[in-house]
C-alpha positions as a Markdown table, in Angstrom:
| # | Residue | x | y | z |
|---|---|---|---|---|
| 1 | Met | -183.4 | 110.1 | -148.0 |
| 2 | Arg | -183.7 | 112.2 | -145.0 |
| 3 | Arg | -180.7 | 114.3 | -146.0 |
| 4 | His | -182.1 | 114.8 | -149.4 |
| 5 | Ser | -185.5 | 116.2 | -147.9 |
| 6 | Leu | -183.4 | 118.5 | -145.5 |
| 7 | Thr | -181.7 | 119.8 | -148.6 |
| 8 | Leu | -184.8 | 120.3 | -150.4 |
| 9 | Thr | -186.5 | 122.0 | -147.5 |
| 10 | Leu | -183.3 | 124.4 | -147.3 |
| 11 | Phe | -183.5 | 125.0 | -151.0 |
| 12 | Phe | -187.1 | 126.0 | -150.9 |
| 13 | Ala | -186.8 | 128.2 | -147.6 |
| 14 | Ala | -183.8 | 130.1 | -149.4 |
| 15 | Phe | -185.9 | 130.3 | -152.6 |
| 16 | Gly | -189.0 | 131.7 | -150.8 |
| 17 | Ala | -186.7 | 134.3 | -148.8 |
| 18 | Ile | -185.2 | 135.4 | -152.1 |
| 19 | Ala | -188.6 | 135.5 | -154.0 |
| 20 | Gly | -189.9 | 137.8 | -151.2 |
| 21 | Cys | -187.2 | 140.5 | -151.9 |
| 22 | Arg | -188.6 | 141.9 | -155.2 |
| 23 | Gly | -187.0 | 145.4 | -154.6 |
| 24 | Gln | -190.3 | 147.1 | -154.3 |
| 25 | Thr | -190.4 | 150.8 | -152.9 |
| 26 | Thr | -191.8 | 151.4 | -149.5 |
| 27 | Glu | -193.4 | 154.2 | -147.8 |
| 28 | Asp | -191.9 | 153.1 | -144.4 |
| 29 | Thr | -189.2 | 155.5 | -142.8 |
| 30 | Pro | -185.7 | 154.2 | -143.2 |
| 31 | Ile | -183.8 | 152.8 | -140.2 |
| 32 | Val | -181.4 | 155.5 | -139.1 |
| 33 | Pro | -179.2 | 155.1 | -136.0 |
| 34 | Ile | -178.9 | 159.0 | -135.4 |
| 35 | Arg | -182.4 | 160.2 | -136.2 |
| 36 | Asn | -181.5 | 164.0 | -135.7 |
| 37 | Met | -178.9 | 164.0 | -138.3 |
| 38 | Tyr | -181.6 | 162.5 | -140.7 |
| 39 | Gly | -184.5 | 164.7 | -139.9 |
| 40 | Gln | -182.9 | 168.1 | -139.2 |
| 41 | Pro | -184.6 | 171.2 | -140.1 |
| 42 | Lys | -183.0 | 173.0 | -143.0 |
| 43 | Tyr | -183.7 | 175.2 | -146.0 |
| 44 | Ser | -183.1 | 174.3 | -149.5 |
| 45 | Met | -181.6 | 176.6 | -152.1 |
| 46 | Gln | -184.3 | 179.2 | -153.6 |
| 47 | Gln | -186.6 | 178.1 | -151.0 |
| 48 | Glu | -188.7 | 180.9 | -149.3 |
| 49 | Ser | -188.1 | 181.9 | -145.9 |
| 50 | Met | -190.5 | 183.5 | -143.5 |
| 51 | Tyr | -187.6 | 184.4 | -141.2 |
| 52 | Phe | -186.3 | 187.4 | -143.2 |
| 53 | Asp | -188.2 | 190.4 | -144.4 |
| 54 | Asp | -187.2 | 189.8 | -148.2 |
| 55 | His | -188.2 | 186.2 | -147.8 |
| 56 | Arg | -185.0 | 185.0 | -149.4 |
| 57 | Asn | -183.4 | 181.9 | -148.0 |
| 58 | Met | -180.1 | 182.4 | -149.7 |
| 59 | Arg | -178.4 | 185.4 | -148.1 |
| 60 | Pro | -176.2 | 187.7 | -149.9 |
| 61 | Pro | -172.7 | 188.4 | -148.2 |
| 62 | Val | -172.8 | 191.3 | -145.6 |
| 63 | Phe | -171.5 | 194.5 | -147.4 |
| 64 | Gly | -167.9 | 195.3 | -146.6 |
| 65 | Val | -167.0 | 191.9 | -145.1 |
| 66 | Ile | -163.9 | 190.1 | -146.3 |
| 67 | Ser | -163.3 | 186.5 | -145.4 |
| 68 | Arg | -160.1 | 185.7 | -143.5 |
| 69 | Glu | -158.9 | 183.5 | -146.5 |
| 70 | Glu | -159.6 | 186.0 | -149.3 |
| 71 | Glu | -156.5 | 187.6 | -150.9 |
| 72 | Ile | -157.0 | 191.5 | -151.0 |
| 73 | Asp | -153.8 | 192.3 | -153.2 |
| 74 | Pro | -155.0 | 192.2 | -156.8 |
| 75 | Lys | -151.3 | 191.3 | -157.9 |
| 76 | Ile | -151.6 | 188.0 | -156.0 |
| 77 | Ala | -155.3 | 187.5 | -156.2 |
| 78 | His | -155.9 | 187.9 | -160.0 |
| 79 | Gly | -152.4 | 188.3 | -161.4 |
| 80 | Val | -152.9 | 192.0 | -162.4 |
| 81 | Thr | -151.8 | 195.4 | -161.5 |
| 82 | Asp | -153.0 | 198.7 | -162.6 |
| 83 | Thr | -150.7 | 198.5 | -165.5 |
| 84 | Gly | -151.6 | 195.1 | -166.7 |
| 85 | Tyr | -150.6 | 191.4 | -166.1 |
| 86 | Val | -147.9 | 190.6 | -163.5 |
| 87 | Met | -144.8 | 189.6 | -165.5 |
| 88 | Val | -143.6 | 187.0 | -162.9 |
| 89 | Val | -145.0 | 185.1 | -159.9 |
| 90 | Pro | -144.7 | 187.7 | -157.0 |
| 91 | Pro | -141.9 | 186.9 | -154.5 |
| 92 | Glu | -144.5 | 186.8 | -151.5 |
| 93 | Val | -146.2 | 183.9 | -153.2 |
| 94 | Val | -143.0 | 181.8 | -153.3 |
| 95 | Thr | -142.2 | 182.8 | -149.8 |
| 96 | Arg | -145.6 | 181.8 | -148.6 |
| 97 | Ala | -145.1 | 178.4 | -150.4 |
| 98 | Gly | -141.9 | 177.8 | -148.3 |
| 99 | Gly | -139.5 | 178.3 | -151.3 |
| 100 | Met | -139.3 | 177.4 | -154.9 |
| 101 | Asp | -138.7 | 173.6 | -154.4 |
| 102 | Ala | -141.9 | 173.3 | -152.2 |
| 103 | Met | -143.8 | 175.4 | -154.6 |
| 104 | Leu | -142.7 | 173.6 | -157.7 |
| 105 | Ala | -143.6 | 170.3 | -155.8 |
| 106 | Arg | -147.1 | 171.5 | -155.0 |
| 107 | Gly | -147.5 | 172.8 | -158.6 |
| 108 | Arg | -146.6 | 169.4 | -160.0 |
| 109 | Glu | -149.1 | 167.8 | -157.8 |
| 110 | Arg | -151.9 | 170.0 | -158.7 |
| 111 | Phe | -151.0 | 170.1 | -162.3 |
| 112 | Asn | -151.2 | 166.3 | -162.4 |
| 113 | Ile | -154.7 | 166.5 | -160.9 |
| 114 | Tyr | -156.2 | 169.3 | -162.8 |
| 115 | Cys | -154.4 | 169.9 | -165.9 |
| 116 | Thr | -152.9 | 166.6 | -167.4 |
| 117 | Pro | -156.5 | 165.2 | -168.4 |
| 118 | Cys | -156.3 | 167.7 | -171.2 |
| 119 | His | -152.9 | 169.2 | -171.4 |
| 120 | Gly | -150.9 | 166.0 | -170.8 |
| 121 | Leu | -147.9 | 165.4 | -168.5 |
| 122 | Ala | -145.4 | 167.4 | -170.5 |
| 123 | Gly | -147.9 | 170.2 | -171.4 |
| 124 | Ala | -147.9 | 169.5 | -175.0 |
| 125 | Gly | -151.8 | 169.3 | -175.3 |
| 126 | Asp | -152.1 | 165.4 | -175.7 |
| 127 | Gly | -153.8 | 164.5 | -172.5 |
| 128 | Ile | -156.0 | 161.5 | -172.1 |
| 129 | Val | -159.3 | 163.5 | -172.7 |
| 130 | Ile | -157.9 | 164.5 | -176.2 |
| 131 | Lys | -156.5 | 161.1 | -177.0 |
| 132 | Arg | -159.9 | 159.4 | -176.1 |
| 133 | Gly | -161.5 | 161.8 | -178.6 |
| 134 | Ala | -163.9 | 163.6 | -176.4 |
| 135 | Gly | -164.8 | 165.8 | -179.5 |
| 136 | Met | -162.9 | 168.7 | -178.2 |
| 137 | Pro | -160.1 | 170.5 | -180.0 |
| 138 | Pro | -156.8 | 169.8 | -178.5 |
| 139 | Pro | -155.4 | 172.8 | -176.3 |
| 140 | Pro | -152.4 | 174.5 | -177.4 |
| 141 | Thr | -149.0 | 173.3 | -176.3 |
| 142 | Tyr | -147.3 | 175.2 | -173.5 |
| 143 | His | -144.1 | 175.0 | -175.6 |
| 144 | Gln | -145.1 | 177.4 | -178.4 |
| 145 | Asp | -143.6 | 181.1 | -178.2 |
| 146 | Arg | -146.9 | 182.7 | -177.5 |
| 147 | Ile | -147.4 | 180.9 | -174.2 |
| 148 | Arg | -143.7 | 180.7 | -173.4 |
| 149 | His | -143.5 | 184.7 | -173.6 |
| 150 | Met | -147.0 | 185.1 | -171.9 |
| 151 | Pro | -146.7 | 187.1 | -168.5 |
| 152 | Asp | -147.1 | 184.7 | -165.5 |
| 153 | Gly | -150.1 | 186.9 | -164.5 |
| 154 | Gln | -152.0 | 186.1 | -167.9 |
| 155 | Leu | -151.5 | 182.4 | -167.4 |
| 156 | Phe | -152.7 | 182.6 | -163.7 |
| 157 | Ala | -155.7 | 184.6 | -165.1 |
| 158 | Thr | -156.3 | 181.8 | -167.6 |
| 159 | Ile | -156.4 | 179.3 | -164.8 |
| 160 | Glu | -158.7 | 181.4 | -162.7 |
| 161 | Asn | -161.3 | 182.6 | -165.4 |
| 162 | Gly | -160.8 | 179.8 | -168.1 |
| 163 | Val | -160.6 | 180.4 | -171.9 |
| 164 | Arg | -162.4 | 178.9 | -174.9 |
| 165 | Asn | -163.0 | 175.2 | -173.9 |
| 166 | Met | -161.1 | 175.4 | -170.6 |
| 167 | Pro | -163.4 | 175.9 | -167.6 |
| 168 | Ala | -162.7 | 178.4 | -164.9 |
| 169 | Tyr | -160.6 | 176.9 | -162.1 |
| 170 | Gly | -160.7 | 179.8 | -159.8 |
| 171 | Pro | -163.5 | 178.3 | -157.5 |
| 172 | Gln | -161.8 | 175.0 | -157.3 |
| 173 | Ile | -158.1 | 175.7 | -157.0 |
| 174 | Pro | -156.9 | 178.1 | -154.3 |
| 175 | Thr | -154.9 | 181.1 | -155.2 |
| 176 | Gln | -151.7 | 179.7 | -153.8 |
| 177 | Asp | -152.1 | 176.5 | -155.7 |
| 178 | Arg | -152.8 | 178.5 | -159.1 |
| 179 | Trp | -149.4 | 180.2 | -158.6 |
| 180 | Ala | -147.8 | 176.9 | -158.0 |
| 181 | Ile | -149.3 | 175.4 | -161.3 |
| 182 | Val | -147.9 | 178.6 | -163.1 |
| 183 | Glu | -144.4 | 178.0 | -161.7 |
| 184 | Tyr | -144.5 | 174.3 | -162.7 |
| 185 | Val | -145.7 | 175.2 | -166.2 |
| 186 | Arg | -142.6 | 177.4 | -166.6 |
| 187 | Ala | -140.5 | 174.6 | -165.3 |
| 188 | Leu | -142.0 | 172.3 | -167.8 |
| 189 | Gln | -141.3 | 174.8 | -170.6 |
| 190 | Val | -137.6 | 175.2 | -169.5 |
| 191 | Ser | -137.2 | 171.3 | -169.3 |
| 192 | Gln | -138.7 | 170.6 | -172.7 |
| 193 | Ala | -136.6 | 173.5 | -174.2 |
| 194 | Leu | -133.3 | 172.0 | -172.8 |
| 195 | Glu | -134.3 | 168.6 | -174.2 |
| 196 | Lys | -134.7 | 169.9 | -177.6 |
| 197 | Lys | -131.2 | 171.4 | -177.7 |
| 198 | Pro | -128.4 | 169.4 | -179.5 |
């Protein structure tokens, strides 16, 4: 009997504790171990600033300044020259990557992350997004003549700027990685062409 009453007491105590947790919002400040990281002074985007004469919080870049990481050669940065698209991946890019083998390995890794959801593992335009019927028309296969004969610079510019339903990956994928993806797409095209030969 005593054990039964102890069990009931514990049950009601637990029930009372759980019933007290109703998930209501509170105005109390949260318990934060490092308070200076929680309540630090900062400006939000588009917020007015009294510090600058133009009262803009978002500052434009200083005129003439080039970041250390920015590629200034348009042939490498955008895949174009004065006469048009670069026909093949610039040799400097391959050298920077540590050789063709390292560049293809990096290109495969980046391709699998950014490109396979729509383009598929073999570049046939049959990625999981298309198979699941996301309502998008399938992208063209990399193995058609139009893309096979496209200059490398044009393929690079397509990754950078996007085309039709494909978003621009310029802000997400660094320049070196975009060139690595181009080389990997070319390797895919060669491998698929070799497989089709009797």
